[in-house]
NUMARFI-912717 format. One record per residue (C-alpha): y, x, z; residue in one letter. Coordinates in steps of 0.5 Angstrom, whole numbers, padded with zeros to 4 digits, always signed. Layout:
YXZa/...
***
This chain:
+0015+0120+0068m/+0019+0116+0073r/+0017+0115+0080s/+0014+0108+0081r/+0013+0104+0088i/+0009+0098+0089s/+0008+0095+0096l/+0001+0093+0098s/+0002+0086+0102t/-0004+0081+0104a/-0003+0075+0100d/-0004+0068+0103r/-0012+0068+0103f/-0013+0074+0106n/-0007+0073+0112k/-0011+0066+0113v/-0018+0070+0113r/-0015+0075+0118t/-0012+0070+0123t/-0019+0066+0123v/-0023+0072+0124l/-0019+0074+0130a/-0019+0067+0133f/-0027+0067+0132i/-0027+0073+0135m/-0022+0071+0141s/-0027+0065+0142i/-0033+0069+0143i/-0029+0074+0147i/-0027+0069+0152l/-0034+0066+0152l/-0037+0073+0154i/-0031+0074+0159f/-0033+0068+0163y/-0040+0070+0164d/-0039+0078+0164s/-0032+0082+0165l/-0035+0088+0163y/-0038+0086+0156i/-0032+0082+0155g/-0028+0087+0156g/-0032+0092+0152g/-0032+0087+0146l/-0024+0086+0147l/-0023+0094+0146i/-0028+0094+0140f/-0025+0089+0136f/-0018+0091+0138a/-0020+0098+0135l/-0023+0096+0129m/-0017+0092+0127y/-0013+0098+0128v/-0018+0102+0124y/-0018+0098+0118v/-0011+0096+0118y/-0009+0104+0119g/-0014+0105+0113n/-0011+0100+0108l/-0005+0102+0104p/+0001+0099+0105t/+0004+0102+0098r/+0002+0105+0092f/+0006+0111+0089l/+0006+0114+0082i/+0010+0121+0081s/+0009+0126+0075d/+0002+0128+0077d/-0001+0123+0082r/-0002+0116+0085i/-0001+0116+0092v/-0005+0111+0096l/+0000+0111+0102d/-0004+0108+0109a/-0001+0109+0116p/-0007+0114+0118f/-0008+0117+0111k/-0005+0118+0104k/-0011+0119+0099r/-0009+0122+0092i/-0011+0120+0085i/-0009+0126+0080r/-0007+0123+0074l/-0010+0128+0070d/-0017+0126+0073d/-0016+0119+0071i/-0021+0117+0065i/-0020+0110+0065a/-0015+0104+0068v/-0017+0097+0067r/-0015+0090+0070l/-0021+0087+0073l/-0023+0080+0071e/-0027+0075+0076n/-0033+0076+0073e/-0033+0084+0074d/-0032+0082+0082i/-0038+0078+0082k/-0044+0081+0086g/-0039+0086+0089l/-0043+0088+0095v/-0040+0092+0101r/-0044+0099+0103a/-0039+0101+0109w/-0032+0098+0110g/-0029+0091+0112s/-0029+0085+0108s/-0024+0080+0111g/-0020+0083+0116i/-0013+0085+0112f/-0017+0084+0105g/-0022+0089+0102e/-0023+0096+0104w/-0029+0101+0104g/-0035+0103+0099y/-0038+0098+0095y/-0043+0097+0090y/-0043+0092+0084s/-0048+0092+0078s/-0042+0092+0073r/-0038+0097+0076i/-0043+0102+0080g/-0040+0105+0086s/-0033+0104+0088v/-0028+0105+0093k/-0024+0099+0095v/-0017+0099+0097y/-0014+0091+0097a/-0010+0087+0101r/-0009+0082+0095r/-0015+0078+0092s/-0012+0078+0085k/-0009+0084+0081n/-0015+0088+0082w/-0014+0095+0078i/-0020+0099+0077l/-0019+0107+0076i/-0024+0111+0074t/-0024+0118+0075t/-0028+0124+0072s/-0028+0128+0079k/-0028+0123+0085n/-0031+0116+0082g/-0028+0110+0082k/-0022+0106+0086y/-0020+0099+0086i/-0013+0098+0088i/-0009+0091+0089a/-0001+0093+0088p/+0004+0087+0089d/+0007+0089+0082d/+0002+0086+0077p/+0006+0091+0072e/+0003+0097+0076f/-0003+0098+0071i/+0002+0099+0066n/+0006+0105+0070y/-0001+0108+0071i/-0002+0108+0063k/+0004+0111+0061e/
***
């Protein structure tokens, strides 16, 4: 198998959503700063660290090599071994309905973290995009949802 790479960039929806959330947080911080410098400063630091943490854990690209898929994030690379994969499929809108975040982030740079759905079960989500979600089921490490820019990426996984 040849190595394949797909970037993972935010789509327009997630860019707008991230910007709107940053704007709302900025207004809240400014209002609190006006009343209390210490609380406002603390919130500013908290929100800045939260944005950096989420950005650093979302993959910026996905790589397929001979034996693995690498979810390449600035802070950590996660590896899914190809021989551990049981099933791969493209998710439909119906599959995503009812997806509930147990821990992670929804809205800042996309979707990231641990989620649960009655249709899918427990799943780790790494998606900067709102479409082309791929569900990868493994035998040892549970389920993953990734959202590469390249819609053909699912075919490379299946090869």
